[in-house]
N, C-alpha and C positions, 0 to 999 in steps of 0.2 A: 760348855753348854750354858752356864750361868751368864757368860758374856753375851751369848747369842740372844738369850731371853731379855737381858737388859737393853740390848740394841733394839729388839722388837718393841719393847716398852717405850723407848725414846722416840722411835719412829711413830708409834701410835699416839703418844702424847703430843708430839709436834704436829701430827696430822689433825688432831682434835682442836688444837689451838689455832692452826692456820686455816681451818675451814671458814673462818670469819673473813678471810681475804675476799675482797670484791673488786679490786682494781689492779691492773697490771700495766706496765709501760709499753708493751708491744703485743701484737697479735699472737705471736708464738708463745709468749709467757702464759697466756690464758689457758693453753692446753694443760698446763701443770700448776694451775693457780693455787691448789690446796697445799702443795709442798714447795712452791717456788719462793725463794727468798727475795726475789725482785718484786714480788707482789705485796700488797698491803691492804689494810682495812681503812676505808674512808667513811667516816660516820655520816657525811653529807648525803651519801647515796640513798639512804633510807630515811632521811630526816625531813621534817616539815619545814616550811619557810622560817618560822620563828626559831626552830632548832638550828637550822643552818646559820642564821644570823648570830645566835648565841655561841655556836661553835667557834666563831671567829672573833669573839670578844666584844660583841655589841649587844645592846638592848634592842628589843623589837616591840613594836606596838601594831595593833591592827584596828581598822575602823571600817564599819559598814556604812555605805552610802546608798540611798535609794533614789533611782531616777524617776522622773515624772511619769514614765510609762511602765513603772513597776519592777524594774530589775534591781536586785540587791547585789551590790558589788563589794567584795572585801578587798581593801587595799592595805599595804604594809608600809611601815615607817621604821627607819633606823635613826633614832634621835641622838644616841650617844653611845660611848663605850661603856662596858660594864663598870660600875662603880665610879663613873665620871660625873662630876658636878658641872653642869652647864651654866656658865656665868653670864653669857650673852647670846642673843639669838644667832642661829646659824642660817646661812643662805639655803633656801629650799631647792632641791632638784627633784623633778618628777620623771621617773623612768617609765616609758610606755612600751611594752613588748609588741612584737609583730604577729603575723599570721601563724597559727598552729602552736603558739607558745603562750604560757602564762608568766606570772611574775618570777617564777623560779629560773627562767633563762638568764635573768640578771644576776644570778647567784651561782651558776654552774662552775665557774672557775675559782670559787672559794675566795681566798685572800686576794686573788687577782681579778675577781669579777667586778663589773662596773659598780654594783651597789656597795660592795665592801670597800673597794678602792676609794671611792669618793666619800664614803663615810670616814675613812682614815684621813682624808684630806680636810676634814672638818665641816663637811656639808650635812645638812638635814636631808637625808635621802628618803624619798618616797617611791614605792613601786606599785604601779597600777595593775589592776585586773579588770578587763572589759567584760561585757556580756558574752556568754558562751563558754567561759572558762570553768574549771572546777570550783573557782571561788566566786561564782555568780549563781543567783537563784532568782525566782520571780514570785511576787506576792500572790499570783493567781495560777500561773502555769508551771508544770514540771518540765524537765528536760526531755520527757517522752512526748510532749505535746508539740504539734507542728507550729503552733502559735509562738512558742518560746523562741523558735529559730527563724522567725520572720524578721530578719534584720540583715543589713549590710554594714560596711564600714561607714556608710552615711550616718546611721544611727549612733555608731560609736563616736564619731566626731561631733555630731550635732547635739547628742544627749549625754553620753557617758563622760566625755572629756570635760565639759563644763561642770558637771556634777562633781567629778573627782577634784578638779581644780579648785572649786569652791571650798571643799573640805580642807585641802592643803592650805589655802589662804586663811581659812578660819582658824585652824589649829596653830599654824606657824605665825599667824598675825603679820604676814608679809605679803599682802596682795600687791601685785605689780613687780614682785621680785622673784617670781618662780621661774626657774629654767626648765623648760620641757625638753627632755631628751627622748626621742622616739626612735624605734627601729622598724624598718620595713612598713607594715601596715600601721604601726604606731605613728609613722610620719604622715601617712595618708590621713589618719584621723585628725592630726594637728592642723593640717591645711584646711580641712573641712570646718573644723571648729573656728579657726581664725578668719575664714572668709565669710561664713554665715553669721558669725557672732563677733564681729571685729571689735566692738566696744568692750564686750566681756573679756575678750582676749587681751586687749590693750590695758585693761584695768587690773589684770591678774598676772599675766606673763611678762617677764623681762626679755626673754628670747626663746627661740626654738633652735635646737641642734638636731639635725636629721641624719641618722645613720642608715645607710643604704636606702636613700629616698625612693619612694614609690608614689607616683601620681600620674604623669603623662607617659604611660607605658605603650611603646610602639616598637621598640627594637630589642625586646627581651630575647635572649638566646636559648630559652628553655622551650623545647618542642611541645611539651605538654600544654603550656599556656596558649600556644598558637592553635593547638587542636581544640582546646576549650573555647577559644574565641570564635573559631569557625563553626563550631557545633553548639554554641551557647544556648540557643532556643531549644534545640532537640534534647540536649542534656537536661535542661530545666524541666521540660515536659515529661521526659522519661523517668527522672528521679521523683517528680511529684506523683506520677502515676503509681510508682512503686512505694509511695509513702516514705521516701527518704528525703529528709530535710537538713541533714548534716552529714559531713564526711568525717569518719573516725580514723585516726592514725595510731592510737595508743596500742592497739593489738600488734601493729607492725613493728613498733619500736621495742615491744616486750621481748622480741626474739633477738634483739641486738646485743644482748649481754652474754659474753663468753664466746670462745672460739667455736667455729670459724666465723661467727656472724658479725663480730666487731668490724672486721675488714670489709665484709660484704655491705654492711649498712653504711660505713664510711664512704664506700664507692657510690652507693645510691645517692647519698647526700651531695657529694661532689658533682654527680651527674646533673642534678637538678639545680644546684645553687652556685657551682663554680669550684675551681681548684684552690686548695689551701696548701702552701708550702713555705715554711715547714708547718706541720700540724701535729696535734697531740690527740688525735681521735681515739686511739686505744685507751688512753688514760681517762678521757672524759666521757667515753661512750656509756659506761654504767650509769652515771648520774644523769646524763643527757636523755637516756632512753627510759630511765625508771620513773621519772616524774615530769610534769609540766607539759605533756603533749595534749594539746587542746583541739577539740573538733572545730571544723570550719563549717559555717552554715552554707548551704547551697547558694543562697543569695549573695554571699560574699564572693564566692568563686565566679558566679555568673556576672557579677558587677565588674570584676576585673576583666573578665572575658569581653564584656561590652566595650571597655576602654580600648583594649587591643584591637578589637574588630573595627572600631571607629578611628583608627590611626592615632591613638593616644589622646583623644579628646577627653579631658578630665571633667566628666559630667555626672550628674545625679543618676539614680537608677532608671533605666528605660523599661517602663511597664507595657509598652506598646501604644499605638496611636490613641485609642479610645481612652485608656486609663491615664495616659499622659495628659490628655485634654482635661480630664476630670481633676487630676491632681495638680498639674502645673499650669493649666490653661494654655498649653502649648503642645504641638505634636511631638516636639523633641524635649528631652529633659534639660533643665538649666545647667549651664557651665559654672564650675567653681572658679571665681575670679581671683586667682592667686595674687594679682597685683594689690589686692585690698588687704593682704596680711599686714597688720600694723606694727609688728615687732621684727627685730633682726632674725634672719633665718640663715643658718650655716649648714650647707649641704656637704656631707662627707661620704664619699663613695669609694668602693674598692676596685682595684685594677682588673680583677677577674671575676666580677660579680655577674652571673648570667641573668639575674632577675632585674637588678637595678643597673642598667647599662649606662656607660658614659654619655652616649648620645641623648638618652632620655633625661638624664640628670641635667645635662647642659640645656636641654629644652625647658625643663622645669625652672632652672636658674634664670633663663631669659624672660620668663613670665613674672618673676618676682620684681618688687619695687627696687630700682637700681641703688637707692640709698640704704637699703636694708638687706642686702644679699651678699653671701660669701660662699665660696665653693672650694673644696679641697679633695684631691685624690690621694688615697693611701695605697701602698706605703710610699713615703717620700724620701726615706733615708737609706734605702737598700737593705733594711734589716729583714725583709721577707721578699720572696720571689713572686708568689701569688697570694692574693687575699680574696675571699669570697663573701657571699651574702651572710654566711653564718659567722664569719670571723669577727664581727662586731661584738660578739659575746663568747667566742670560742677560740680566738687566735692564740697560737703558742706563745707569742711574744707581744701580747696585747698592750703591755705597759710601754713598749717602744713604738709600736706602729699606730696606735689609736689614741691613747690617753693624752699625749702632748697636743694633739689636734683638738680634742674636746676641751682641754684645759685652756688653750688659746681662745677658743670660742666663748668660754665661760666669762672671760674678762672683757669681751668686746662691748 
């Protein structure tokens, strides 16, 4: 009887300790996460951005920058290792996340994440947050005001990017030496910045590295985007009538933690963005779904819809004939002239990306200046079968399939 009581006590004690488990290596393991020895506790899941950075042995700093139209953006920096004495300036890298994500996407893989990996390589790593993220506010409007959400990626590229770049240049004291690494919509913003403000771009950036480039979208294989493009005007009017100015996804990802939802959510992600093989979705789903899911303004979605609707013409927002005449002095919105980008641009795209298709990336490449353009498809070494839009920050073997290409681009 005493042995039975001791056994119960041990089981109870183990259960109490293991309830902290929040990550498992497979979908099946999540069904028994509390008692499963294969599962573990990952402190990054519930951590803030500074805490994640500190968890992996680095110092973090944050800076608030204010745009001329009143948005307050908090950006993060990884200047050094804990207890490291920095004896000489490090080359600055600016990571710019894409649609529906904030700066935390560059930290999801922990030690293997882009931010931590390049901090370990000795770079001064900065991670941007654009307007609309959790790390943005406005001097006048709240996130419940429709005026707050009156922006597209045009404003991100023409206003947010130069404001952030100026802060990086000021603090690092290295204008002209900043490497801009954008993902998805982060690439869109960089092209807008460097076409509309080419002198500012040339004076501050050394190069642009585009991960899953998005600009001249015409051959996307995601059905939802084609539906949006066909019904762009109707969607805009309907949502405006309902008083909806942003599309929230955080509620959706909150259900992705634990069985059986990890596998369901992974399937949804692959349906919209492309296949990943191999993948580590079960292991990363808790941190991916817990934080960093950012609303998208309706204007951002409809702007992308306009580009698809117009066979990939990379143009400013189309307000309709009368407002276009007022705003642009033209019945059609101006085209972003990609040829004018004054710095090297390396385009890195994945072989099974449904959003950033090979055809569209090659079209983008053909519009860049021939002396300043490079293009790479991954994977190149057979270390993965399929790579998708999300694998630029979620790939199972990211150090093999992506980082050698980024590192090559860094020294061009």
